[in-house]
Residue, then its C-alpha position, 0 to 999 in steps of 0.5 A: x547673554x541669557x536667553x529663555x522662555x522663547x515662545x511662539x504665540x497663537x495670535x493674528x498680527x494686527x488683531x486686539x489680542x496681538x495688540x494687548x500681547x505687545x503691551x507687556x513686551x519691548x517690541x522689535x518695532x520699538x527697537x529703533x526708537x530705543x537705540x535713537x535710530x528711528x525715522x518716526x519715533x524719538x527715544x524721548x517720545x518712547x520714554x514718554x509712551x512707555x511711562x504713560x502707557x499711552x500711544x498716539x492713535x494712528x492718523x489717516x495717512x499712517x493707516x493707509x500706509x499700513x493698508x498698503x504695506x499689508x497688502x503688498x506683503x500678502x502679494x509679496x509672500x509667494x515671491x519671498x517664498x520662491x527665494x527662500x525655497x519654502x513656505x513662510x508664515x507670519x509668527x509672533x514670538x517672545x523671549x526673556x533676554x537678560x531679564x528683559x521681555x522682547x517681542x518680534x512680530x515676523x512677517x514670515x519664518x520657515x518651517x525649520x525656524x532658521x530663515x525669517x522674512x522682513x519686507x517693506x513697502x517699495x520706495x526708490x530710495x530703499x530699493x537703491x539701498x537694498x541693491x547695494x547689500x545688507x550693509x547699506x540698509x538704514x539702521x532703523x531697519x537693521x535694528x529691527x531685524x536684529x531683534x527679530x533674529x534674536x527672539x526667533x533664533x534664526x540665523x538669517x533674514x530675507x529683507x525685501x523691498x516691494x510693492x508686491x509685484x516681481x517688477x518692483x522687488x528687490x532683496x538681500x540677506x541679513x545675517x545674525x551677528x552676536x556683536x549686534x545682538x549685544x549692542x541691541x540688549x545694551x540699548x534695551x538695558x539703558x533704555x529701562x535704566x532711563x525709563x526707571x528714572x523718568x520724569x515726564x516733561x511739562x506738557x509741550x505747547x504747540x510750536x512757538x510762533x514769534x510775536x512782534x510788539x504791539x501794532x503801531x498805528x499807521x503813520x500820517x504826516x502831510x506838510x505844506x511848508x509846515x506840518x498841516x497834520x500829524x499824529x507823530x506825538x502818538x506814534x512816537x509814544x506807542x513806538x517807544x513803548x512797544x520797542x522798550x517792552x521787548x523781552x531780552x531774557x530768553x529761556x524758552x523756544x517761545x522766547x527765541x521765536x518772539x526775539x526773532x519776530x521782534x528783530x524783524x519788527x524793529x527793521x520793519x519800523x526802521x523802514x517805515x520811518x525812513x519811508x515817512x521821512x522821505x515822503x515828508x521831504x518830498x512835500x516840503x523842506x526840513x522840519x526839525x521837530x519832525x525830523x528829530x522825532x523820526x530820527x529819535x524813533x529810528x535810532x531807538x528801533x535800530x539800537x534795539x533791533x541790533x542789540x536784540x539780534x546779538x542777544x538772540x544769537x548769544x542766548x542760543x549759543x549759551x543754551x546749546x552750550x549749557x545743554x551740552x555741559x549738562x549732558x557731559x556732566x551726566x556722563x562724567x557722573x555715570x562713569x565715575x560711578x562705574x569707575x568706583x564699583x571697578x576700582x582699582x580698574x577704570x574705564x577708558x574714555x567714552x566717546x560722545x560728541x554732544x556738540x555735533x549731535x545738535x548740529x543744525x537743530x533749532x528747537x530746544x526740544x529736538x536739541x534736548x532729544x538728540x543730547x538724550x540719545x547721544x548720552x544714552x549711547x554713551x552710557x551703553x558703551x560705558x556699561x559695555x565696557x564695565x561688563x567686559x571688565x568685571x567678566x575679565x577680572x572674574x576670569x582672572x581671579x578664577x585662574x589665579x586664586x590666591x596665588x601671588x606668584x600668578x598674580x604678579x604675572x599681570x602687573x599690567x592688568x589694568x590695561x589687559x581688562x579691556x581686551x575682548x573675553x577671548x583675547x583676555x582668556x588667551x593671555x591668562x592661559x599663555x602667561x600661566x602656562x608659561x609660568x608653570x612650565x618655567x616653574x616645573x623646569x626650574x623645579x626639575x633643575x633643582x631637583x637634578x642639582x640636589x640629586x647631583x649634590x647628594x651623589x657627590x656627597x655619597x661619593x665623598x662619603x663613600x671615598x672617605x669611608x674607603x680612605x678610612x677603611x684603607x687607613x684602618x687596614x693599613x694601621x691593622x697591617x702595620x700593628x699586625x706586621x709589628x706583631x708578627x715581627x715581635x713573634x718572629x723575634x720571639x720565636x726565633x729567640x725560642x727556637x734558637x734557645x731550644x735548639x741550643x739547648x738540644x745542641x748542647x745536650x747532644x754532645x753530653x749524650x754522645x759522651x755519655x753513650x746514650x746517642x751514637x754520634x751519627x744519630x746525634x748529628x742527624x737530631x742536631x741537623x733536624x733540630x737546626x731545620x725546625x728552627x729555621x722553619x719557625x723563622x721562615x713560617x713566621x715571616x711568611x705569615x706576616x705577608x698580605x696572604x689571606x688568612x682563611x684556614x681554621x684550626x678545625x680545617x687544618x685538623x680535617x686535612x691532617x686527619x688527626x687533631x692538633x691543638x693551637x698551643x702545639x702548633x705554637x709551642x712545638x712547631x712555632x706556627x701562630x695564627x696569621x690572625x684571629x676573627x671572632x676568637x677563631x685562630x685563622x692561618x694561611x695556606x702557606x703556613x699550612x704548607x710549612x706546618x706539614x713540613x715542620x710536623x714532618x721534621x718534628x716527627x722524624x726528630x722525635x723518631x730519631x730522638x726516642x728510636x735509640x731507646x726503643x732499640x736499646 
């Protein structure tokens, strides 16, 4: 609800300026009539007044009530101020509420603007209601206070019923209620919608007074054995003509009133004929012509009376039914228009008991006013439903946007849109929050599963890589073992062949006297030792001992330089493996190298020492 331009006007209530100000606004005193709950002005009458701008001048009795009310208000003000605990000032205020200009003339408003005062002239019925509390106040007064609270912005209203004396003063507090404010605004909105299409009815005639058929001449019959004097023929002609002229096409209140009067007239004719017949019988014996005339008139009158009585009742029912049908059709048309706008949403059934609204009403005018008021109330309910649905649909679209997954959460949207705005918002938030939480949980689970799969794939890849490495290492080791075994066999053959060659030459050298037998024996032992060491070295190199010694490192350890060719050809020690073209040896090979080198140096010393000695 949008409230703007709340203004306090510097005018005295009851003055010409005050009356002119009221002309441009919907006033609090008019609000009960606009809602169809006024005791004094019908909704139809207020529509006519607003349309024409003409209001009836108050009569003397009304002016007298106003004067008494103002006097009681002046005397009651100090009493009300005592209840409130502060001064109360008469104020006229206006405000624009949802585009409608509303006015309220407050009997009193406190300085803080939080409490207003409304007082009514004392009467026992109203006083009894006030004693029960605000809930028992007639709606005629509560609707007026709703507008006063809405326009002023006050939070509560002190309602008093008094003649200005402490002895006759009762009071109760009436609280501001947003739901009642909404109903008030909806009622004014529908009133203005009806005012926009209002067509004044034809000028209302005075309340119809039924008219009986033409007055019949007094029936005079005198008999003395025979009819001595009678205007029977004239009476019969006039009576039948009058009876047959009765209108049976009943449409207006006047027609119904005439019919009711005619029914009573016919009954009176029958009674007068019966009395005339009895009077004639008291004077003489039966006279066929007299009795036949009397019976004809009476029969015709009775037939018309009975028929007309039934027709009156039937037509009244038909008119009532037709009026109810028209009102129901108008409501149905209004609902269809709203449903077309709201599609695919739809209003729930709008309650409107048109038949009950006209129960006990006799005139067509009062019946039509009651139907119009009930129809307006039903339209207000329908429009309220529509506004609620529009607001909820807008909230739904804002919350879900183009997200089809979110929209799918509300397959029951057609039922949910009928909830109050707060309840609908709570359902929206609950479902969307749960959906997003579920989505987050599913995403976390997916990511965890994906991470697990990735870790498992990584483990499998690592295992496969390790397996491949082991296989490659095993293949390499196997190849190295095979190559080492081949080298061992080759070195063994070469060493043995070399040793055999030396050993073969030693006897010849001894025989030739080039070498002494003892030296030859020592040289043979050294050669055999060298041959055996080469085999051992090759075997050890084939073991899974890490090969980390480069040739440069070996030379540094020895303190002199040896070549790979010397190690291979002379000492029969070959690299355990090669890395980036570097020859690598094991620690065991270094130990064997030292022993082989020592044996080789000793052998060479023995071999060539003899020549030096010679």
